[in-house]
N, C-alpha and C positions, 0 to 999 in steps of 0.2 A: 423660342424654342421650335425645332421643326419637326413635326413628327410624319410618321408615315401610315396612311388611309388603307385599312383594310377592309374586308368585307363585312366584319363585325364592329369595326369602331376605330379609334385611332392607336396607335403603338408610339412608345416615344424609346430612341436609341439612346443606348449609354454605353459611354466609350471609355477606356482606359489604355494606357500606352507605355509599354517600358520601350525605352529607346537604348541601344547598345550603341555607344559610341567609343569609337578608338582612340586612346589616348596618344597625343602627339608626342611620340619620345621616340630614340634612334634605338633603343635597347628593350626586350620585352619586361614584364612585370618583374618576371623572378630568375630570369637569365641575362645576360649579357649578349644574346644574339639579336643580329640584325631586324627590324622592321620593316626593311626597305618593300614598297608594293611592287609586283612585276618581276620580282626574282626568279630564278631557276627552280623549279620544285624539290623541297625537302636541302635545299642551299643555306637556310638561315635557320638551322635544328642545332641546339645545343644537346649535349647529356640529358638534363633537367627537362627541356621542352618534348624529347626522347622517353621519358619517363624510366629512366634506366636505374635501377636497384641502388642504394645506396647514396640518388644526388640531392643533393638538400636546395632548396630555396632561397634566395637571397634578396628580398624586396628591394626594389627601382624607388627610391626617394623621389626623385623625379616625378615620376607616375605618383607618386602620394599628393605632392604639390601639385601637379594638373588636378585632381580630382576634388583638391581643397578649393582652388581657384575658379572650380566651375559651380561644386556650392556656394560660393559666394556670389557666381554671379547669377543662380537660380534663389537669391535670396533665403538660402538654408541655412539651417544650422550646422556649424561642424562640431563633430564630435572628437574630443581632445581621447577619447579611448572605442575603440574598436578591434574588431577579432576577425579573423581568417578563419574559414571553416574550410572543411573538404563536404561537398556535394556527390555522392555517389553515384553512379551510372554509368551504363557501357555502350560507348560508340566506338567504331572501328578507328576513328581518326582523336580517339581520345587515351592516348599511351598510357597514361596513368592510369585510367580508370576512374579517375574523380577530378573534380574539376574543383581550383581553390578558387572561392567566393565568400563574399560577406553575405551573414545571414542575419542572425538576431543584433549583431552591433556594427550597423554600417556606419562607413565613415562621415557620411554627411546625412543629417535628418531631414526634420521637415523644411518646406520653402513652396514659394508661389512664384507665377510668372503673370504676367498679364497679356494674354492677345490678343489683335486685332483683326477684326473681319472686315468684307468686302465694303460693307455698308457703312463704316466707319465704328460701329460699337465694339467695347472692349470686353473683355472676359478674363477672370482673374480664374487661374487653373491650379490647385495645391499639386504639390510635389511631396509624395511618400518618403521617399529618401534617395540617395545616391550609392551604389555599393561599386566596390572596385573587385575585378575578377578574372580571371584569365580566358582568353578564347581558346577553341578547339581545333584541330587542322581540320581540313577538309578532303571528303571521298570524291571522288571523280571515276564516275561510270561511263565517259562516253569513249574513251579512248583504245577501249579493247572489245572485240565480241562478247568474251567471257569472262574476261576479267574487270575487276576497279582496282584502283589505286587509291594511294592515300598520299596527301602533301602536308606536310606538317609546319609548312612557313610559317602559318598564322598560331600553330600550337602555343601557347602561352602568351600570345599578344594582349598586350594589358585594354581594358574597356571598362569603360563606367556605363553600369547600367543606372540607369535615370527612370524609375516608377512614379507614374503619376495617378493622383488619386482619379475616381471614374466620373470625372467633372464633364465631358464633352457629351453634347448631344446632338451632333452632327458631323457626316464627312470634312465638312467644310473648316469646322472649329476644331477637329482633329489634325488636317493637314496645315491650320495655320499654328497649332502648337508646337509640331516638328519644325513647323519654318523658322517658329522664333526660336525654339533651343539650339536648332542649328545654326542660328543668327549669333547666340549668346558665346556658344563654344568658339565659332569661329573667330568673333571678337577678341576673346581671350586667349585664343591661337592653343586652347588645350584639344581640338580637334581639327582635322580641317574638312570635315564637314561632307566628304564626296560620297555620296551615294554610290554613285556608279562604281566606285570602287571596295563598297563593303564599310568603309568608313562607318557609317551611320548608316545602322536602319533600326526598323520598329517591329516588334511584338504588340500587334492590335488586338485587344479586348474589345468584344462585342456582345453586346446582351440587349434586348429590349423589353418593354412591360408598357400596361396600361400607364399611363401618366398619373402619375401621385400615388402608385402601388409600389411595394417593395422591388430591390433587383431582382433581375430573371436571372435564369440559368446565362453563363457565359464562356464564348469558345473564344479560344484563341490562334490568331493569325500568324503564323510565323515569318519571322525576316521577310519582309517588306520593304523593299529597297527604293522605291518612287513615291514623291508626292501623288502622281497620277493614280497609282496601282494603289497606294493608302484610301484615297478616296473608293477608289473602284471596289476593293477588297470590303471596305465598311456598308457601300449600299447592296452588295449582291449580298453579303451575309446578313445584315439586318433583313432584307427582303426574304431570305431563305428561312429564317426563324422564324419570322410574324405567317408566314404560309404554313410552316409546320403546326404553330400551335391553333391557327385558326382552322387547323382540320383535324383540330382535336388532338394532336400529338404533343412531345413534350420532348425539351432540347437537353441534348447529352453535352457532359461536358467534357470537351474534347480538344485538341491541338488540330489547328487544321494547315491547309496549304494555300496559298494564291495562285491560281493560273491564271496567268497573264494573256494568254494565247486565247483562252476560253472564257476571262472577265468573269471565272467564277472561284470558290471555295469548294475543298473537298478534304474527308477525313485525313489524318495523315495518324493519329494515333489517341488513345484514352486520356486526359489531361491528368498527368499526377499532382499527389497532394507532397506538401511540403516532406511529411512523415516517409513518404516513399522514397525519398534521397538519403536519408539516413544521415543527416549531417550532424558533425562532430567536429569540435576545434582543431585545427589542425596541427599535428605535432609537432610539426619543421617549424614552425613560424611563432613566436612570440607574439601577444596583444600589440598593436598598433598603438605608443601613444604618443603625444603631440604636444609639446612645450607651447601653453598659449602667449609667450613671446614670440615666437617662431608664426604662429598663425595670423598674430597681429601683423607681421614683418609682410606676410605674404598679401594680406588684406590690403597694405599700404600700397603695396607694387600693381594693382589691378589697374587696369585702362579705364578710360572712359566707357562705359555700356552704352548697348545702342538708345535705350529708351533716352539714357541723361542726353545723349549726344544727340537727339532728334530734339528734343526741346531746347537744346542751346543752339540747335540751328534755328529754328524759329524764334528766340529770342536775339542773336547775336546778328541775323543775316535776314530779318524781317521775312522767311520762307513761309510758304503757305502750309498746311499742314500734311498736303498731298506731297509737294516738295520735299519737303524734311523727311516724309517717311521714303520716299523712293532714295534719297541720297543716302539714309543710312542704311540700308537694307544690308548691308554687307560693308565690313571696314574700309576696302581698297576702292571702293564707292565714294566712303567718304573723305578717307585721306585725296584722293583725286580732287573732289570736287574743292576742299577746303588749299590747295595747292594753288587752282585754278583763281578762288576768289579772293588770294591773297593780295589785299591792298586795292582789290578791284571792285567795281559795281556787284555786289552778291548775286542780285535779281540776275542781272544780266546772264552771269557767270551760270547760275541754274538753270537759266534759259539753253545755254548754248551746251550743258552736259546732258541733263535730261531730255532733249529734244532732238539737238542734232548728233550728237554724239552717241546716244543709246541708240537712237534711230539707227544710225548706220553701224551699228555693234549688232543689233537684233536681224538688220539684214544679211548681213555675214555671219551669222552664227558665233559670234566670237565674244568671251569676257571682256573686261575691261582692264584687265592686266595682260590681255595681249592686243590691245588697242595700239595701231600704227600711229596715232597723235598722244604722245606724253601730255601729260597736265601741263608742265612749260610752257608747250608750245602753243596748248589753245589758250592758255595766258597772253602768250607774245599776240595771239590773233586778235584776243579782246582788246590789248592795249593799242594796234593799229587801227581800232575802229573808233577807241576815246580821243584819241590825238588827231583824226581826221583823216590818216594815211590813205584810208580806204574806207568807201561806204557801207554800210551792211549789207548791199546788196553782191557788193563785191567780194565781202567776206565769206558770204556762202560757196561763192566760185573757189577762192583760195581753200578754205575746208575740204572741199572735195577731193583737191589736189593734194592737201597733205594727207588725208584718209589713204589716197594713191599711191602718194611716194613715202611718205614719212616724215618730209622733209619742213622745215623749219618754213614760217608764212612770208616774214622779210626775205629769204631769197627766192619763193614763188612770185612774192610782189613785184620786186626787183626783175626778175625775168623775162616777166610775161606783160610788164608796163601797165602796171593796174591801180598805181598811184592815182589816187582823187585830185579832181582838177579843181583848184581853188581860183585861180585866175578869174577874176569877176569878167575880165577884156575875153576870154574865150566864150565863157558862160553866156555872155550878151550875146554873141554871134548867134550860138547856138537859138536863144532865146528869138531872137528876132525871126530868125529861119523857119521855127516852127508857130509862129504870131502868123507870118506872112503868107506861109501854105494853109490857113484856117481863117481864113476872114469871119466865115461864118459862124463859128464857136466863140472867137473873139466877141462879136456883138451879142452872143447869149450872156458873156459873161459881164457886157457892161448893163447888159438888160436888168441884171441883179441874179444871174444864174453861176455864183461864185464857187459852188462847187465845182465846175467845170475846170475851175484853177487845176486839179487834183489831176484830172487829164490831161492837162499842160504840161506839168512838173512829168508827169509819164514818159510823155513824148520826148521833152529835151534828154532824159534821163538814158531814153533808150538811144537818141541820136549820140550822145557821149560813149554809148556801150557801157553806161552804168558809173561812169566816173567821175560825172559830177558831183558836186557839193550840193546834196537835197536843201538844204538851208538858203543857201545863196541863190540857187535855182528858185525857189519860191519868194525870194524876195525880190528879185528883179523881173521874175512872171509880174507880182503883184502891184511893182513899180509901174511895169510899161503898158500893162491893160486898163489898171485901174486909176493909175496916175497918182 
């Protein structure tokens, strides 16, 4: 448990998160309008989304299935009976005057996930619920000096609100939790998890207390959309609350905004209570009832999830905890590795992917699905090392050319004449040359300094431009110097 040291003693941070994850769906929750990102403003708005009188919502079955799949990924209870309510409040970008959301009877109940921290420790975080709701539109204030505009493209988009228990005690734990939820929904394909597009964002509830005491008054920081901002917002807000309490003040329950430019939170409005929203069951929607057989059919179709995949990678491929965690951090990475490792030395495949490939992608700011080197091509490169067509050193050179051109390794090896020299006669000639040029070092080896053989190997490899077979070089050197 990390604490904040105040002037009057230690304070503990208490954090709970509400993650809004946009459901992967071509249509909205209650209409057939498109959900494509980046469309022209107000080009994806049905009469239902615009809140026109007499329009009736029709629930999107695919969105329901995505919510159920996500609940299963969160190890949560699936409720076969749930109800959509109207949550009443006024926003300029909420044309209905209410949001259709699930309140008392959500589609997914209690669950639990395990997060991993930088020091290797793990912690279980409780899930209170997951409910489906529709998103609001967007108010635009920076397009005109005296007017604001409204874009309703997001109005009615399906969201999964995933509410955690207040189990987190540091900014690191909170960001690890968000990362784990994002990892799970990406594996399931129920949300793309792209925070920069608003597909996944978090409301962060923060309070402080003396260790062992009851919960303090919490403040909610709305719509934080990056891991870095989540950490900064928590650290600033916790320190702000500690300073107020140590000065003899009290914390107002309120909703706050995080200003990333100043790195601070500021008041947005007083926090509403549930009764302020005057929830009542939506009269246009019947309760949602799921057939148990359908739920089990959905469960049977789940993919392998991150924790199970990591355990399998350690067991099947003999990978370390670190390598297995790195390779399963998202599904695309895991799939890439498994293609490379198929029928090949898994440890060698892991090294090439985690060190060489990820190193290149980090330097160029690319994601793995943008890699110029396809998994099949990296596998072919490893094959050329295994069948001794090229040495490991030459393979690095070939890999660099693959990154630059996206070409197959065989074409590069052939074009550049990089095939390994296995002809012992040719290697003997190089060895003789190096021995002749360094009689003093030969004498040192004969006097017992056998470590110098490595230096000789390096010289022969250099003379061959890296193309000599290292094993053959070693054998011939040892035979010629030591007899």
